[in-house]
C-alpha positions in Angstrom: 0.0 0.0 0.0 1.1 3.5 -0.8 0.3 4.9 2.7 0.8 8.5 1.8 -1.6 8.3 -1.1 -4.2 6.4 1.0 -4.1 9.0 3.7 -4.3 11.8 1.2 -7.4 10.2 -0.3 -9.0 9.8 3.1 -8.3 13.4 3.9 -9.8 14.6 0.6 -12.8 12.3 0.7 -13.9 13.3 4.2 -12.6 16.8 4.3 -10.5 16.1 7.3 -8.2 19.1 7.0 -8.9 22.8 6.5 -6.3 25.2 5.2 -4.8 27.8 7.5 -5.7 25.8 10.6 -3.6 24.2 13.4 -4.1 20.5 14.0 -3.4 19.0 17.3 -1.8 15.5 16.8 -2.1 13.0 19.6 1.3 11.2 19.7 1.9 8.4 22.1 5.3 7.5 20.5 4.0 4.2 19.1 4.0 3.2 15.4 0.5 4.5 14.6 1.0 8.0 16.0 4.5 8.3 14.7 3.4 7.3 11.2 0.5 9.8 11.5 2.7 12.7 12.6 5.3 12.0 9.9 2.7 11.9 7.1 0.9 15.1 8.4 4.3 16.8 8.6 4.9 15.9 5.0 1.5 17.3 4.0 1.8 20.6 5.9 2.7 22.7 2.9 0.4 20.9 0.5 -2.6 21.2 2.9 -1.5 24.6 4.4 -1.8 23.4 8.0 0.2 23.8 11.1 0.8 21.0 13.7 0.9 20.9 17.4 2.1 17.7 19.1 0.3 16.5 22.2 1.4 13.7 24.5 -0.2 12.5 27.7 1.6 10.4 30.3 -1.2 8.3 31.9 1.1 7.3 34.9 0.2 3.6 34.4 3.6 2.3 33.2 6.1 4.0 35.4 9.5 4.7 33.9 8.5 3.4 30.5 5.8 6.1 30.3 8.3 8.7 31.4 10.6 7.6 28.7 7.8 7.8 26.1 7.1 11.4 27.1 10.8 12.3 26.8 10.9 10.6 23.4 7.9 12.6 22.0 9.3 15.9 23.3 12.7 15.2 21.8 11.1 14.2 18.5 8.9 17.3 18.3 12.0 19.5 19.0 14.0 17.7 16.3 11.2 18.2 13.7 10.7 21.8 14.7 7.1 21.3 15.9 5.5 22.9 19.0 4.4 20.4 21.6 2.6 19.9 24.9 3.6 17.0 27.2 1.7 16.5 30.4 0.8 13.8 32.9 -2.5 12.7 34.5 -3.0 10.1 37.3 -5.4 7.8 35.4 -5.3 4.9 37.9 -6.4 7.4 40.7 -9.3 8.7 38.5 -10.4 5.1 37.6 -10.6 4.3 41.3 -12.3 7.5 42.2 -14.9 7.3 39.4 -15.2 3.5 39.6 -14.2 3.1 35.9 -12.1 0.5 34.1 -8.6 1.6 33.5 -9.3 1.6 29.8 -12.3 3.8 30.1 -10.6 6.2 32.5 -7.6 6.5 30.1 -9.9 7.2 27.2 -11.8 10.0 29.0 -8.6 11.6 30.4 -6.8 11.4 27.0 -9.5 13.0 24.9 -10.2 15.7 27.6 -6.4 16.5 27.6 -6.4 16.7 23.8 -9.4 19.1 23.9 -7.7 21.3 26.5 -4.6 21.5 24.3 -6.6 22.3 21.2 -8.4 25.1 23.1 -5.1 26.6 24.3 -3.5 26.6 20.8 -6.7 27.7 19.0 -7.1 24.4 17.0 -10.4 23.0 15.9 -9.2 19.5 14.8 -7.5 16.8 16.7 -5.8 14.0 14.8 -5.3 10.5 16.3 -3.7 7.4 14.9 -6.4 4.8 14.8 -5.8 2.4 11.9 -7.9 -0.1 10.0 -7.1 -3.0 12.4 -8.2 -0.8 15.3 -11.5 -0.4 13.4 -12.0 -4.1 13.2 -11.3 -4.5 16.9 -13.7 -1.7 17.8 -16.6 -3.1 15.7 -16.1 -6.6 17.2 -15.8 -5.1 20.7 -19.0 -3.1 20.3 -20.9 -6.1 18.9 -19.8 -8.4 21.8 -21.0 -5.7 24.2 -24.4 -5.6 22.6 -24.1 -2.3 20.7 -26.7 -1.1 18.2 -26.1 0.4 14.8 -24.3 3.4 16.3 -21.6 1.2 17.8 -21.5 -1.2 14.9 -20.4 1.7 12.6 -17.1 1.6 14.4 -15.0 4.7 14.3 -15.7 7.4 11.8 -13.0 9.4 9.8 -14.3 12.6 11.5 -16.3 12.8 14.7 -17.4 15.8 16.9 -15.5 15.3 20.2 -18.8 16.0 22.0 -20.1 12.6 20.7 -17.6 11.0 23.1 -19.5 12.2 26.1 -16.4 12.9 28.2 -17.4 15.5 30.7 -21.1 16.6 30.9 -20.2 20.1 32.2 -17.8 20.7 29.2 -19.9 19.1 26.5 -20.8 22.4 24.8 -17.2 23.4 24.7 -16.2 20.1 23.1 -18.7 20.7 20.2 -16.1 23.0 18.8 -13.5 20.2 18.3 -13.5 17.5 15.6 -11.6 14.2 16.1 -10.0 13.1 12.8 -8.5 9.7 11.9 -6.4 10.0 8.7 -5.0 6.4 9.1 -8.4 4.7 9.3 -8.0 2.8 6.0 -4.3 1.9 6.6 -3.6 -1.5 8.2 -1.3 -2.0 11.1 1.1 -3.9 8.9 1.3 -1.0 6.5 1.9 1.4 9.3 4.8 -0.6 10.6 6.2 -1.0 7.0 6.0 2.8 6.6 7.9 3.4 9.8 10.6 1.0 8.7 10.8 2.6 5.2 11.3 6.1 6.7 13.6 4.9 9.5 11.2 5.9 12.3 11.9 4.3 15.6 8.6 4.0 17.5 8.4 3.2 21.2 7.1 -0.2 22.2 4.2 -0.3 24.7 4.4 -3.6 26.6 0.8 -3.1 27.8 -0.4 -3.9 24.3 0.6 -7.5 25.0 -1.4 -7.7 28.2 -4.5 -9.8 27.5 -6.2 -8.7 30.7 -7.2 -5.7 28.7 -10.3 -6.4 26.7 -9.1 -4.9 23.4 -5.9 -6.9 23.6 -7.7 -10.1 24.1 -9.7 -9.4 20.9 -6.4 -8.5 19.0 -4.3 -11.5 20.1 -6.9 -14.2 20.7 -10.3 -13.7 19.1 -9.4 -12.2 15.7 -6.7 -14.8 15.0 -9.2 -17.5 15.9 -11.8 -16.0 13.5 -9.2 -15.8 10.8 -9.2 -19.6 11.0 -12.8 -19.5 9.6 -12.3 -16.6 7.2 -8.8 -15.2 6.5 -10.3 -12.0 5.3 -12.4 -11.4 8.5 -10.8 -8.0 9.2 -11.8 -6.6 5.9 -15.2 -8.2 6.1 -15.8 -6.5 9.5 -14.6 -3.1 8.1 -16.8 -3.4 5.0 -19.8 -4.2 7.2 -19.0 -1.2 9.3 -19.1 1.1 6.3 -22.4 -0.2 5.1 -23.9 0.2 8.6 -22.5 3.7 8.8 -24.3 4.7 5.7 -27.5 3.0 6.9 -27.2 4.7 10.2 -26.8 8.1 8.6 -30.0 7.6 6.7 -31.9 6.4 9.8 -30.6 9.5 11.7 -32.1 11.7 9.1 -35.4 9.8 9.4 -35.1 10.1 13.2 -34.8 13.9 12.9 -38.0 13.9 11.0 -39.9 11.7 13.4 -38.5 13.6 16.4 -40.1 16.8 15.2 -43.4 14.9 14.9 -43.5 13.3 18.3 -41.8 15.8 20.7 -44.2 18.2 22.2 -41.6 20.2 24.2 -37.9 19.9 25.1 -35.7 21.5 27.7 -32.5 20.6 29.6 -34.7 19.1 32.3 -37.4 17.2 30.5 -38.6 16.0 27.1 -42.4 15.5 26.5 -43.7 13.3 23.8 -47.1 13.0 22.1 -48.1 9.4 23.2 -50.3 8.5 20.3 -47.9 9.9 17.7 -45.0 8.0 19.4 -47.0 4.8 19.4 -47.6 5.1 15.7 -43.8 5.0 15.0 -42.1 1.8 13.8 -40.5 -0.1 16.6 -36.9 0.9 15.6 -37.8 4.6 15.9 -39.7 4.0 19.1 -36.4 2.8 20.5 -34.2 5.4 18.9 -36.4 8.3 20.1 -36.2 7.0 23.7 -32.4 6.6 23.4 -32.0 10.1 22.0 -34.1 11.5 24.9 -31.9 9.7 27.4 -28.7 10.9 25.7 -29.9 14.5 25.5 -30.7 14.6 29.2 -27.6 12.7 30.2 -25.0 13.8 27.7 -22.0 12.1 29.4 -23.7 8.7 29.3 -22.1 6.5 26.7 -23.9 3.1 26.9 -27.6 2.7 27.4 -28.7 -0.7 28.5 -31.1 -2.5 26.0 -33.4 -3.6 28.8 -34.0 0.0 30.0 -35.1 1.1 26.5 -37.2 -2.0 25.8 -39.0 -2.0 29.2 -39.9 1.7 28.6 -41.0 1.0 25.0 -43.3 -1.9 26.1 -44.7 0.0 29.0 -45.7 2.9 26.6 -47.5 0.4 24.4 -49.2 -1.7 27.1 -49.4 0.1 30.4 -52.0 2.7 31.7 -51.6 6.3 32.4 -49.6 7.0 35.6 -47.1 4.2 34.9 -43.5 5.1 35.6 -40.4 3.4 34.2 -36.9 3.8 35.7 -34.3 4.8 33.1 -30.5 5.2 33.6 -28.8 7.8 35.8 -31.8 8.9 37.8 -34.1 9.5 34.8 -37.8 8.5 34.9 -40.4 8.0 32.2 -43.8 9.0 33.3 -47.0 8.3 31.3 -50.1 10.5 31.1 -53.2 10.0 29.1 -52.1 11.8 26.0 -48.3 12.4 26.6 -45.3 11.0 28.4 -42.3 12.7 29.8 -38.7 11.7 30.2 -37.1 13.7 33.1 -35.4 13.5 36.4 -37.0 11.3 38.9 -39.5 13.4 40.9 -39.8 16.0 38.1 -43.2 17.8 38.1 -44.2 19.4 34.9 -46.3 22.5 35.6 -48.6 23.6 32.7 -47.9 27.3 32.0 -51.4 28.0 30.9 -53.2 26.9 34.0 -53.6 28.7 37.4 -52.0 26.1 39.6 -51.6 26.7 43.3 -48.0 27.1 44.6 -49.1 27.2 48.3 -51.3 24.9 50.4 -54.0 27.4 51.0 -54.9 31.1 51.2 -58.1 33.0 52.0 -60.3 34.2 49.1 -61.5 37.8 49.2 -65.3 37.8 48.7 -65.9 40.2 47.1 -62.5 41.3 45.8 -59.4 40.1 44.1 -57.0 37.4 45.3 -53.6 37.0 43.6 -52.1 33.5 43.4 -48.6 33.4 44.8 -45.7 32.9 42.4 -48.1 33.2 39.5 -49.5 35.7 36.9 -53.0 34.5 37.9 -55.7 36.1 40.1 -59.2 35.2 41.3 -61.9 37.9 40.9 -64.9 37.5 43.2 -68.2 39.4 42.6 -71.7 39.3 44.0 -74.3 39.6 41.4 -78.1 39.8 41.4 -79.8 37.4 39.0 -80.6 40.3 36.7 -76.9 41.1 36.4 -76.0 37.6 35.2 -74.4 37.7 31.7 -76.2 36.1 28.7 -75.5 32.4 28.4 -74.2 32.0 31.9 -76.0 28.7 32.3 -73.9 27.1 29.6 -70.6 28.7 30.9 -68.0 27.6 28.4 -65.1 29.0 30.5 -64.0 26.3 32.9 -62.1 28.9 34.9 -65.2 30.8 36.0 -68.1 29.6 38.2 -71.5 30.9 39.2 -72.4 29.8 42.7 -75.1 30.2 45.3 -73.7 32.7 47.7 -76.3 31.6 50.3 -74.6 28.1 50.3 -71.0 29.1 49.9 -70.9 32.1 52.2 -68.0 34.6 52.1 -65.5 32.6 54.3 -64.0 30.8 51.4 -60.5 29.3 51.1 -58.5 28.6 48.0 -56.5 25.4 48.7 -54.9 22.2 47.4 -56.5 18.8 47.8 -56.3 16.9 51.1 -56.4 13.2 52.0 -60.0 12.0 52.1 -61.5 15.0 50.2 -65.0 14.3 48.8 -67.5 16.4 47.0 -70.7 16.1 44.9 -69.9 16.9 41.3 -72.6 18.8 39.5 -74.5 16.5 37.1 -74.2 13.3 39.2 -77.6 13.8 40.9 -76.1 14.6 44.3 -73.9 11.4 44.3 -70.7 11.9 46.4 -67.3 10.8 45.2 -63.7 11.2 46.3 -61.8 14.0 44.8 -59.1 11.4 43.8 -61.6 9.2 41.9 -63.0 12.3 40.1 -59.6 13.5 39.1 -58.7 10.1 37.7 -62.0 10.0 35.8 -61.5 13.4 34.2 -57.9 12.5 33.4 -56.1 15.2 35.4 -52.4 14.2 35.2 -51.3 12.6 38.5 -48.1 14.7 38.7 -49.9 17.9 39.2 -53.3 16.9 40.7 -52.1 18.3 44.1 -51.7 21.7 42.5 -55.2 22.2 41.1 -57.0 25.0 43.1 -60.0 24.1 45.1 -62.5 26.6 46.5 -63.9 25.4 49.8 -66.2 26.8 52.4 -65.9 25.8 56.1 -68.5 23.0 55.4 -67.4 21.4 52.1 -65.8 21.9 48.6 -67.8 24.2 46.4 -65.8 24.2 43.2 -62.9 22.1 41.8 -61.6 25.0 39.7 -61.3 24.3 36.0 -63.4 21.1 36.2 -66.7 21.0 38.3 -68.9 22.9 40.6 -70.3 21.1 43.7 -74.0 20.1 43.3 -74.9 21.9 46.6 -73.4 25.2 45.4 -75.3 25.3 42.1 -77.4 28.4 41.2 -81.1 27.6 41.6 -84.3 29.6 40.9 -84.2 31.0 44.5 -80.5 31.9 44.5 -79.9 35.6 45.4 -77.2 36.8 45.2 -75.0 34.8 42.9 -71.3 34.5 43.6 -69.2 34.9 40.4 -65.7 33.6 40.7 -63.2 34.0 37.8 -59.6 33.1 37.3 -57.8 35.7 35.1 -54.2 36.4 34.1 -52.5 39.7 34.8 -51.5 41.5 31.7 
């Protein structure tokens, strides 16, 4: 293989380099990163780019790691390239965050590269992943149960924010793109290139340690699979390319479906139209749920299949009020027409309803009572029957009520519901029911039933505001005067 021509083709095909920009190159000192740095250095004038070498000592391999750092620094100086060499205590972080050493090293390494890029004003970070790394990544993801996103393997260019390193810095990481110019070059060709150009890469003994998951794949599983198909590495890479194209198409479709089923979205909660979501194909039901989880937990890399599938089946089979536990403290809560993915305990407050932020407050009769922490107020007037507006009997506004003042009196309270509350809803012929049962029957969402304002006299409830007047407080032929209550928003 002509490695330089292959890398040049990959760079051109995927637009990996932009002229007049600095590229941070992650250099461990091994064959891949040394080959990458050498090729990019050869292409500097042609592509009109600058390079900045970055090396991180993970403090895993003691003196060998120190020697690697010194090697990279010396090489950068000899080649006349600016460089940054730093160290991080990866084992300590792995222990503190309860991560595998591999995962901790990955997070620390990419975070370090982003910090260097930020300092030197670079937008692109080049790393030395090769074609054999791609094969290993796809197999590793498949064995761990990844979906299409994982089976794509690594892409030639990826926004660094996709790696979900540090949630609090995710927005900053959107500015950086990780590029892999060697992704179509095999490990054997990388080593041949190093030999041809008299490059002397460092040898990392940890690459032989099969206690690391990737190393076991490299040294045990892939050679075993080659006994069944000698071309298994290329087969896996070819499948990854096909899956990547399919995934890109499905993501475009997901964007279209997302706009159809999402009612509202914030950093705290995402609300879906239940019927619209239920009409989606099963694959997009799963992918919309996965996207919701990822948007609310940006640093979460892997979402367990069972979490998504349990939620999907509940949305298809369970009644309103059902809740499903999702990763990292998220909860899916079903209502009659919608469902919400949000933090456990999240209460969605409708902005267009006068919900009560306090347990109770006296109602001025007559007069105006303002609802605390709200733009709403309650206006109370006493009217003679001759002053009643036309059509008052039909009353199409659920947030006003005409009541018998002789029954209600003027000592009224605006309050939240209480355990054991009962009333006689108008239209049920005087039959009494619990407030809880009534709220369920009229499909008031459970998560804010306790905030619905209730007008009560010392004797009983006279109006469940927004829904039903009590039978005993209805206006009759002998009512005089009429108490008119109306919720209104301040301008």
